[in-house]
C-alpha positions in Angstrom: 115.1 91.3 109.1 111.7 92.2 107.7 109.8 90.3 110.4 111.7 92.3 113.1 111.4 95.7 111.3 115.1 95.9 110.7 115.3 96.4 106.9 116.8 99.4 105.2 113.2 100.7 104.9 112.5 100.6 108.6 111.1 103.8 110.3 112.9 102.8 113.5 116.0 104.9 113.6 118.0 102.4 115.7 117.5 99.7 113.0 120.8 100.5 111.2 123.0 100.0 114.3 121.2 96.7 115.2 121.8 95.5 111.6 125.5 96.4 112.0 125.7 94.3 115.3 124.4 91.3 113.3 127.4 91.3 111.0 129.9 90.5 113.6 128.1 88.6 116.4 126.8 85.1 116.1 125.2 85.5 119.5 123.2 88.5 118.3 122.3 86.6 115.1 120.9 83.7 117.1 119.0 85.9 119.5 117.4 87.9 116.7 116.6 84.7 114.8 114.8 83.4 117.9 112.9 86.6 118.2 111.9 86.5 114.5 110.7 82.9 114.8 108.5 83.9 117.8 107.1 86.8 115.7 106.4 84.4 112.8 104.4 82.2 115.0 102.0 85.1 115.6 101.4 85.6 111.9 98.2 84.3 110.3 100.0 83.9 107.0 103.4 84.6 105.4 103.3 85.4 101.7 105.9 85.4 99.0 106.2 88.5 96.9 107.5 86.6 93.8 104.3 84.5 94.0 101.9 87.1 95.2 98.8 85.8 93.4 99.3 82.3 94.9 100.0 83.8 98.3 96.7 85.8 98.2 94.8 82.7 97.2 96.4 80.7 100.0 95.5 83.2 102.7 91.9 83.3 101.3 91.6 79.6 101.7 93.3 79.5 105.2 91.1 82.3 106.6 88.0 81.1 104.7 87.5 84.5 103.1 86.5 84.5 99.5 89.1 85.9 97.1 88.7 89.6 96.5 89.2 89.2 92.8 88.9 86.5 90.1 90.9 86.0 86.9 89.1 86.2 83.6 
C-alpha cells in the first residue's frame, strides 16, 4: 500500500475507496500487487523502519555515498 500511496496517510483523496476495493476483490489485489512490484523495481533502495540505521548504511554502500554520520 505504501509503495502505491494508498496508506491511511495518503494525500490522494481516492485512496480510501481503492483500499476498500482491495478487501473484496482478489483480481484488484493481484493488479495492485503487480503495480507495486513494478514501482519497487524503480526504487534505488527499500529500507526497513525497524532497522533504520542498518538501512541507511546499506543505501550508503549501494550508492557509494559516504554515511552522513558516524557512531561514537
